[in-house]
C-alpha positions as CSV (number, residue, x, y, z in Angstrom):
1,X,51.9,86.9,117.3
2,X,55.0,88.7,118.1
3,X,58.3,86.8,118.1
4,X,59.7,86.2,121.5
5,X,63.0,87.8,120.4
6,X,64.3,90.4,117.9
7,X,65.1,88.5,114.7
8,X,67.5,91.3,113.6
9,X,69.4,91.3,116.8
10,X,69.7,87.6,116.9
11,X,71.0,87.5,113.2
12,X,73.4,90.3,114.1
13,X,74.7,88.5,117.1
14,X,75.1,85.3,115.1
15,X,77.0,87.3,112.5
16,X,79.4,88.7,115.1
17,X,80.0,85.4,116.6
18,X,80.8,83.6,113.3
19,X,82.9,86.6,112.3
20,X,85.0,86.3,115.4
21,X,85.3,82.5,114.9
22,X,86.7,83.0,111.3
23,X,89.1,85.7,112.4
24,X,90.3,83.4,115.1
25,X,92.5,81.9,112.5
26,X,94.9,84.7,112.9
27,X,95.9,82.7,116.0
28,X,96.4,79.5,114.2
29,X,94.1,76.6,113.2
30,X,91.9,76.2,116.2
31,X,88.6,74.5,117.1
32,X,86.6,77.6,116.7
33,X,87.6,78.2,113.1
34,X,87.1,74.5,112.4
35,X,83.6,74.7,113.9
36,X,82.7,77.7,111.8
37,X,83.8,75.9,108.6
38,X,81.8,72.8,109.4
39,X,78.7,74.8,110.1
40,X,79.0,76.8,106.9
41,X,79.7,73.6,105.1
42,X,76.8,71.9,106.5
43,X,74.4,74.8,105.9
44,X,75.6,75.0,102.2
45,X,75.1,71.3,101.8
46,X,71.7,71.5,103.3
47,X,70.8,74.4,101.1
48,X,71.8,72.7,97.9
49,X,70.0,69.6,98.7
50,X,66.8,71.7,99.5
51,X,67.1,73.5,96.2
52,X,67.8,70.2,94.2
53,X,64.7,68.7,95.8
54,X,62.1,71.5,95.5
55,X,63.5,72.8,92.1
56,X,64.6,69.7,90.3
57,X,63.7,66.3,91.9
58,X,60.2,67.0,93.1
59,X,58.7,69.2,90.2
60,X,60.5,67.4,87.4
61,X,60.6,63.8,88.6
62,X,58.3,62.9,91.5
63,X,55.4,65.3,90.8
64,X,55.0,64.1,87.0
65,X,54.9,60.5,88.2
66,X,52.3,61.2,90.8
67,X,50.1,63.3,88.5
68,X,50.3,61.1,85.3
69,X,52.4,58.1,85.8
70,X,51.3,56.2,82.6
71,X,52.3,59.1,80.2
72,X,55.4,60.3,82.0
73,X,56.9,57.0,83.1
74,X,58.5,56.3,79.6
75,X,60.2,59.7,79.6
76,X,61.5,59.6,83.2
77,X,62.6,56.0,83.2
78,X,66.2,56.7,82.4
79,X,66.5,59.5,85.2
80,X,65.1,57.0,87.6
81,X,67.7,54.3,86.6
82,X,70.4,57.0,86.9
83,X,69.2,57.8,90.4
84,X,69.2,54.2,91.4
85,X,72.7,53.6,90.0
86,X,74.1,56.7,92.0
87,X,72.4,55.5,95.1
88,X,74.2,52.2,94.7
89,X,77.5,53.9,95.2
90,X,76.6,54.1,98.8
91,X,77.4,50.3,99.0
92,X,81.0,49.3,98.5
93,X,79.8,46.0,96.9
94,X,77.5,47.9,94.3
95,X,79.7,50.9,93.8
96,X,81.0,49.6,90.6
97,X,77.5,49.7,89.0
98,X,77.1,53.3,89.9
99,X,80.1,54.2,87.6
100,X,77.8,54.0,84.5
101,X,75.8,56.9,85.8
102,X,78.8,58.8,87.0
103,X,80.5,58.3,83.7
104,X,77.4,59.8,81.9
105,X,77.4,62.7,84.2
106,X,81.1,63.4,83.8
107,X,80.9,63.1,80.0
108,X,77.8,65.5,79.8
109,X,79.5,67.8,82.1
110,X,82.8,67.8,80.1
111,X,80.8,68.4,76.9
112,X,79.0,71.4,78.6
113,X,82.3,72.7,79.9
114,X,84.0,72.5,76.5
115,X,81.2,74.2,74.7
116,X,81.1,77.0,77.5
117,X,84.9,77.4,77.2
118,X,84.4,77.8,73.3
119,X,81.4,80.2,73.3
120,X,82.3,81.9,76.6
121,X,86.1,82.3,76.5
122,X,87.7,81.4,73.2
123,X,85.3,83.0,70.7
124,X,84.9,86.2,72.7
125,X,88.7,86.4,73.0
126,X,89.0,86.2,69.3
127,X,86.2,88.7,68.7
128,X,87.7,91.0,71.3
129,X,91.2,90.8,69.6
130,X,89.6,91.5,66.3
131,X,87.4,94.4,67.5
132,X,90.5,96.0,69.2
133,X,91.6,97.0,65.7
134,X,88.3,99.0,65.1
135,X,89.7,102.2,63.5
136,X,86.5,104.1,64.4
137,X,88.1,104.8,67.9
138,X,91.2,106.3,66.2
139,X,93.8,104.7,64.0
140,X,96.8,104.9,66.3
141,X,94.7,104.0,69.4
142,X,93.2,100.9,67.6
143,X,96.7,99.9,66.3
144,X,98.4,100.1,69.8
145,X,95.5,98.5,71.7
146,X,95.0,95.7,69.0
147,X,98.8,95.1,68.7
148,X,99.1,94.8,72.4
149,X,96.0,92.4,72.8
150,X,97.2,90.3,69.8
151,X,100.8,90.1,71.1
152,X,99.8,89.1,74.5
153,X,97.4,86.3,73.2
154,X,100.1,85.0,70.9
155,X,102.9,85.1,73.5
156,X,100.6,83.5,76.2
157,X,99.6,80.7,74.0
158,X,103.3,80.1,73.1
159,X,104.2,79.9,76.8
160,X,102.0,76.7,76.9
161,X,103.6,75.3,73.8
162,X,105.4,72.1,75.0
163,X,106.8,70.9,71.7
164,X,110.6,70.2,72.3
165,X,113.4,68.5,70.5
166,X,116.1,66.1,71.7
167,X,119.5,67.9,71.9
168,X,122.8,66.0,71.0
169,X,123.6,65.8,74.7
170,X,120.3,64.0,75.3
171,X,118.4,66.8,76.9
172,X,115.0,67.8,75.8
173,X,114.4,71.6,75.2
174,X,112.2,73.9,73.2
175,X,113.7,75.9,70.3
176,X,115.4,79.0,71.4
177,X,113.0,81.3,69.6
178,X,110.0,79.5,71.2
179,X,111.7,79.7,74.6
180,X,112.3,83.4,74.3
181,X,108.7,84.1,73.1
182,X,107.4,81.8,75.9
183,X,109.5,83.9,78.4
184,X,108.0,87.1,77.2
185,X,104.6,85.4,77.6
186,X,105.2,85.2,81.4
187,X,105.1,89.0,81.5
188,X,101.4,89.0,80.3
189,X,100.5,86.1,82.3
190,X,102.0,87.8,85.4
191,X,100.1,91.1,84.6
192,X,96.8,89.0,84.3
193,X,97.4,87.1,87.5
194,X,98.3,90.4,89.2
195,X,95.0,92.0,88.0
196,X,93.0,89.1,89.2
197,X,94.7,89.2,92.6
198,X,93.9,92.8,92.9
199,X,90.3,92.1,92.1
200,X,90.1,89.4,94.7
201,X,91.9,91.5,97.3
202,X,89.5,94.4,96.7
203,X,86.6,91.9,97.0
204,X,88.0,90.7,100.2
205,X,88.6,94.1,101.5
206,X,85.1,95.1,100.7
207,X,83.7,92.1,102.6
208,X,85.8,93.0,105.5
209,X,84.6,96.5,105.5
210,X,81.0,95.2,105.3
211,X,81.7,93.1,108.4
212,X,83.1,95.8,110.4
213,X,80.3,98.2,109.4
214,X,77.7,95.6,110.4
215,X,79.4,95.1,113.8
216,X,79.6,98.7,114.4
217,X,75.8,99.1,113.5
218,X,75.1,96.1,115.8
219,X,76.7,97.7,118.8
220,X,75.1,101.0,117.8
221,X,71.7,99.5,118.1
222,X,72.1,98.8,121.7
């Protein structure tokens, strides 16, 4: 049965309307911009809830209990207790009980974050600094690149060194050498943040070009 309307046309018009609502922020914080944010937030929350239900809760918790409750109940008893504790946070009187489950989630999340930072950031940074001295690419190139990366790493870490000493006048300051090296570390931090900003700006510009192109295509289809 054919649809009573063109789905592509409807999607294009909705995209155009939401684009104009977002760009209305140029005229200040207004109702249309807030409405677009509320809709996007609600759709995102609904999508996350749907994914959590169909990919986590239902196949890994509800379905095992329905198919073989006797065998799976001992394994799933702790997730069920955690869910009940989190649901209790909806009540102001029982919110304190839900802190046990939240403490476990925060602790597990912190452990995963630390492990991810070590394996995904710190160790690759160390290995990248070591590999920069690979002489197979040319001795002088390896020396210059490796020295720049190593110097930037050391100076950046020294920038976040907060060890200080109490001066005779009662002020607390870092050592003069550490202060000088930390000031040089600002240069590498500034270059890094500038590169990140350039990447974000390029991504935003690409998204803007895509939106303009889709709007032009939409009007062209008429």
